[in-house]
N, C-alpha and C positions, 0 to 999 in steps of 0.2 A: 501431497499436502494433507493436512489434518483439518477436519471440519467438525463443527458442532451442529447437530440437526435437532430441530424442535418439530417433531412429527405428530400430527393429529392421530390419536388412537381412539377408536370407538368400536366396541364389541359387536354392536348390532344396531338396527334402525330404531329400536325402542329404548336403548340405553344412552346414558349421557357420555359424552366424549371429553377428552382433555389432551393437552400436549404432553408428550413424553420426550425426554432429552436423551440423545444417543451421540456417541463419538464415532466419527468415520475417520479411520486412520489409514495413512499410506495410500491415499487416493491418487491415482494417476490422472493427469490432465487429459489423457486420451480416452478415458472412460466416458460413456454417456451418463446422463443423470440416472437412468434406470439401472445401469450396470453398477453405479455407486450404491444404489438402493439394494441391489443384489448382495453386495459385499456386506452391507449393514445387516441384512437379513441372515446371511450365513453366520455372522457373529452371534445374532440373537438365538438362532437354532442351536449353535454349539453350547450356549449357556442355558439351554432348556427353556427359552422364552418364546412367546408367540411372534412369528415374523410379521412385518408390516404388510398388510394386504394392499395391493395396488393393481390397476388394470394395465395390461400390455398384451401385445400379440406379435405383429410383424416387426416392430422395432425399426422400421424403415420410413416412418412418416407417411404411411399409406392407409393403414386400416382405421385410424382414428380412435383406437382403443385407449391409448395412454392419455393421461390428462390429470394435472394437479396444479394447485396454486403454489408457486414457488416465490417466497418473499412477497406475497400479495399479488403476484402477476400470473395470469393464466399461461401455462407452459414455460414460464421463466422469463429471463431478461432479454433473450434474443428474439428479434422480430422475425416473423415468417418461419418459425421453428417449432416443431412439436417436441414434447418432453423427451421422447426417445432419441431425438436428434440434437439435444442440448448437451454439449460436451463440458466436462468439468474444468477445462482450461479457461472458461469464462468466469470462474470463481477464483478466490485467492486463499492462500494458506491462512488458517485461523478464522475464516468466515463463519458466521452463524447463519444458518438457513432455516427458515420456517416453511414447512411443507403441509399443505392442507388439501382437502378434497374440493371439488367444485361446490360452490355455495349458491344454491338456487332452490326455490320451493318445488320446482318441477323435477329436481334431481335429488331424491331422498338418499341419504347415506345408507349403504348396505353394511359396510365394514371398513374401518380405517379410511383409506383414500379412495375406496371403491363406491361409486354412486350408481343409482339406477337411471340410465339414460334411455330407457325404452320409450319414453314420451316422444323422442325424436323419430323412432320407428313408426309410431302410430300417426305422426304427422305425415310422414311419407306415404303410409298405407292409405291415408284419407284421400290422397291425390289420385288413386286408382291407376288404371292402365291407359295406354294409347290404343286407338282402334284403327289408325291409319295403316292400310295394307301396303307395306313397303317391301315385302318379300325378303330376300336375303340381303346380306351386306352389300353385294354388288348392285342390287336393284336400288337400295336406299341411296347409294352414292351417285345414282343418276339424277337425283333430285337436286336442282340447282339451288344453292343457298348463298346469299351475299356474304362476303368474307367478314364484314363487321358483325353480322348475326352469328356466324359460325364461331368467331373469336369470343363473343360474349357468352355464347352457350358453353363453350369449352372452359372458359374461365370460371363460370358458375358451377360446372360439373366437377371442378377440382375440389369442391367441399368434401371433406372426409367425415363429417358428422361427429367431430370430437366433443362438441359442446363448449368449447372455449369461449365462443361468442356469448353464450348464456351466462357463463360464470363471470365474465368480465363486465357484463352490462349491469349498471346499478339497479335496473328494473327486472333483471332476470329474463330479458326478452329473447325469444328465439327467432326474431325477424330476419336476421342475416342468414341463418340456416334455412328457414322456410323460403325466403326470397331467392336464395341460390337454387333451391330445388324447383321453384316455380319458373325462374328465368331459364334454367337449363332446357326445359321443354318448350317454354313459351317463345323462345327465339328460333325454334325450328319448325318447319312446315308439318312434320309428323305430330307435333304437339298441339296443333290448332283446334282439332275437333272437340277436345274436352277442355280447352283453355279456360273458359269462363267457369265451368263447374269445378275444375281443379282448384283454382285459386280460392273460390268460396269455401270449399270443403277443407282445404288445408289450413286456411286462416281460422275457420271455425274450430278445427281440431286443436290448433295451437292455443287458442283461448281456453278451450275446455281442459287442456292439460295443466293450466295454471301458470303459463308463462306470462311475464309482464308485457306491457305495451312499449313500443319504441318511441323514445323522445329525442333521438338523434344525438346522443352523447358521443357516438363514434368509437367507444371502447371496443366494440365487437370487431370492427375492422382492424384495429391495432393489435388485437389478440389473436386474430385468425392466422393459423400456421400456413394457410394457402393464399393469403392476401386477397380474400374475397372482398370486393368493393361494396360500399354502401349503395352503389347504383342498383344492386339487386333489390334492395328494400324499396327504392323509388319505383322500380318496375312492378313489384308486388302490389304496392299501394295503387298504382295506376290501373293494373288489371283488376284489382278488387273493386275499385270504383266503377269501372266500365261494366263489369259483370253485374254489379248491383243495380246500376241504372238500366241495363238492358233486360232485367228480369230473369237472368240466368238462374237465380236462386230458386225459381219455381220449378226448375228441371232437376233439382238435386234428388238423388236416390234416397 
């Protein structure tokens, strides 16, 4: 198939960007979206032009590195699919496709489709470590955990930190991401010792990074490639209120 791409080009964070138009020729439906971008870049390099910069690593929907707005939708038109797993068979010959970086105040553009998502790393770091002495994996498995709690924790742990929830949210909120990280440990006995302090510090860091507040639009849940539920935001809000009422904030480092 032949496609017309309108790709956001921006030389650096302090320069103005604009859309550039490229033709993607003889694209196989079995290619992933990133492989299609590779073909376009090969053509640009052959013509002596700068290739389009975009994030990628594992290309298996695991690392969370890839991420771009495709026709205004985070990761593209397929639900529960990362950009690297989006195949070109879902497009049609002659389609015009607009490709942009994540748009959020907390994700400044570095170059073209690459944004700085280190704010998410700092939110995780604010949560600190667990101090529960669980020993090795065999010892930890001896701790009985209700199946519903284990399932909820595992579902939340599926978050790959790609930032699609932030990009899709009209407020640029990271509540789904932060809620997933808080729920992951908050549902397990090993995460109880620092539970109150963890939620207060992570929410405070989220606000400090410039993410917007959650107003329950639900776009984050729809854009998430791992189907993280809005339930994690409800749990985060619950834990935050409990920690605030019990004075856990006085114990913050």
